[in-house]
Each structure stands twice: as structure tokens, then as C-alpha cells.
N, C-alpha and C positions, 0 to 999 in steps of 0.2 A: 586517250594514252597509249603509250607502246605496251605491247605485249612480248614473250619471247619469241610468240609463231610470227610477228608480225615487223620485226623487226628492221626488214630488208626495206620494206612500207615506208615505217613514218621516219627511216632516215633520208630515204629519196625524198618526203614530201618534204623533211628542212632542207636541205640542197635547194628544193624551188623556192625558196624563200630568202635565201641569203643573195646581199644586194639587193634586196627589189623594196624599194622605200619612196617614200613614205606611200602607207599600204593600210586595208582594215582587213583587220586579221578575220578570215572565215573558219579558219581550221588550226584550231589549239598548237597542233604542231608548228604555225607560223610566229605565233608569239614569241617577243624578245622579250628580256626583264632591263635589259643592256641601256641605261639613259642617256638620252640623246646629248650631244652638245650641242646646246644653243646659246650659249651664253656671250660667244662672239672670241675674239681675239685681243689679248692684252700685249700693248705695246709699251714697252717699259724706255726710259730716258734718264741717263745721268750724266751730269759734268765729270764725274770721273775725278779723277790728277790736277784737271786743269781749272782754276780759280775762277768764277763768275766774275764779273762787272756791270751793274744794272746803274745807271748813270742819268741824271736829269741837268743841262748843265744850261741856262737861262732859258728855260722854256723846251728845249733842244731832248727830246726824249732817245736814248743810247739804251739799247738791250742787248742779250745774253742770249744767241741759240746753242740750245740744250741737244748734245746727238745721243750717242750711246758708248758713252765715257769719253768724250772731248765737249771742248767748247768756244764758240765764237762771238767775242765782248765784242763792244763797243760801235755794233750794227744799228742806223739811223731808224726810227718811224717816226713817216708823217704820213697828213691823213689815213691811220690805221691800215695805213701799208712798208711793206719790207721792197726793198727791192736789190735782188740779190745780183746784180750786172757788175762780173770784178771782184766779189766777194766769198770769199772759201761759205759753202754752204755746210747744213746739215740737215739737210731736208732727206724726207724718204720719200718713195715712189711707193702708193697704195696696188696691189695688185687684183685688186678686185671690187666691185662695184659695195658699199654697204653704210653705214650710218656708227659716226661716232654718238657711244651712249654716255659717256661717262668720263669724268676727269680727276686725278686725285695728284699735287702737288705738296714740296717742301722745298725749303731755302736754309740752309744755315748760315748767317750772317757772322763775317769772323774779324770784320773793319768796315771801316769807312767813314762819313764826313754826310751830316745832317746838319742844314741849316734852316728847312721848311718846320722843323719842330716836331714833325713825323713823318714815316713815306707807309706806302702801301706798294705792296710788289705781287704783281699779277703772272700768272702764267698763262698763256693761253695759245691754241694753237691757230698756226697763218696755214693760209690753203693756195695754190696754187694751180691754173687748170694745165692740161698737157700745151709742151713745149711754152711755159710760159716763165721768167725769172720772178716776177711778181705776185707778191705772198699778199693778201687781205684776210686779215684778222675775222676769224669766226668765233658763233658763240660759245664756242670750245674754250669755257676760260675757268678762272676760279682764284680770288683776292686773299693771298692770304693773311694769316691771322696769329698771333696778332702785329698790329703796325709798327713798325722799328722807328725808334726812338730813338735820339741824343742821349749822351754817350751810349754808343750801341753794347751790351755786351758780348765778348765775345764768347761764342755759340748758340746764339741765340738762332732756337729753332719757329719757324713762323711755316706756317701747316692749312691746306685747305683739303676737301673732298666733295665732291656732288656728280649725282645721276641728272643730267639734261636732258634737252627736249634733240631728236635725234639729228644729228645733224647729217645731211645725205655726204659721203663722197664718192668717185668716180673712177673706175683703173685709169691707171696713167696720172692721175691728181697727183700733186708733192704736196707734204705735209711737212712743216715748222711747229717746231717746240720752243715759243718763245719767252722770258721771264724780263719782265720791265716793272721801271715804276707807274703806277697809274694814275696816283694821287699827286697830282703837279697842283701846287701851294701857291708857286710862287715863282713867277718868273723871271726874278733875281735873284734868286739861290742855286745852290750848287749842291747837288742830295748825289752822295754816289756810297753803294752799299759791295763790298766785295764778301762772297762765300760761297758755294757749294751746290748745287742745284740738283733736283732729281724731280721725274714728275711719271704718270702712266695714264694710259687712255684705253679704253675699250671699243674697238668697233665689231658691230653686226654686220 
């Protein structure tokens, strides 16, 4: 501990410890009680004032891409991929290597048409490597509950949140938050839900 006689030496020892981590403290003056921020970064998504549309037309799945206050609708998904060539993008670039460890999402239904009896809305992160416009669905996804049934009550909120096995992302990768109908009940049906969407992921 410091006494009035050795304040100068004590302060000098503390200064030696500044910005040096990780380390094993050998001196009590180097022990910091400030908590480390090891929880990662939360990336928020919201459709904002933009109405979103998730639709299944005769087995063709059309998704909504959610950005940071905007959305792009009626984007086709084929074989778990989305090709954004010639399509407006809501993707963002990853600035550093890391792992997606959690996802949370909600959808507020405002209107729609459901011929299949019910539909399940999924929120999922799609990922593209550097230099590519082709995005592939990752395991960072949640199916929102409850399922949406007809007639759709205005303002119905469906939600899910999950901690997931780490999904690795590399600096320069592009990520998309995608909402779509995951339950394809009938290829002869037309299912359509209109509403607003929001979500968040954690990247460590």
C-alpha cells in the first residue's frame, strides 16, 4: 500500500501498469478492479418506418432484408442462398474476426393472407465472403413464436431469442439479417404477412 512517504514511487509503479494487459499481477499496485468488457458487441436491426413483407407464393419464398431503420422486401431465397446482384442491399461489413454467439428477433404482424393454415416466421443471418454478392444462410437463426394463423390479428407480436453455437465471421465478410416464412405448408398456397421487424445479434 502507499504511504505519504512513498507516494511518488507508488504513482510511478501504477503508471507502469497502464495499458498493459493481459498480465499477471505481481504487485498490488498493478491490480485493477475495472471489469473487462468480454461480452462482445450487439448489432441492432430494425425495419423502422418501412413495412416488411414475408411471402410464400406457390412454394417460392420471398424474404425481407432488415437494415438499420429500413428494409428491402420480396427478395427471393433459393437453396438457402440469396443473390443480391442488381438488388438493393441491407448488408453490413464485419470489421474484425469474431463469432456470432446469440440472436434475438421479433415481428409485429399488421395484415396479410394465410392459405396454409399457419406460417412460421424465421429470422436468420446470411453471410457472404469478401467480393461476393451471394449470401448463404448460417446457423444463426430463430423461429419466432407463436406461429401466425388466419385471420391475422393486427399487432400480433411473435418473438424468439437464443444463444447459439459460435458462427465464425471474418473481417470483410458481409452479413444480412433476413426474415422469411420457414414453414412451407403447401406449394399451391399463397401466404403473405405484412408487418415490422427488429432483431439483434451478439458478435464476440
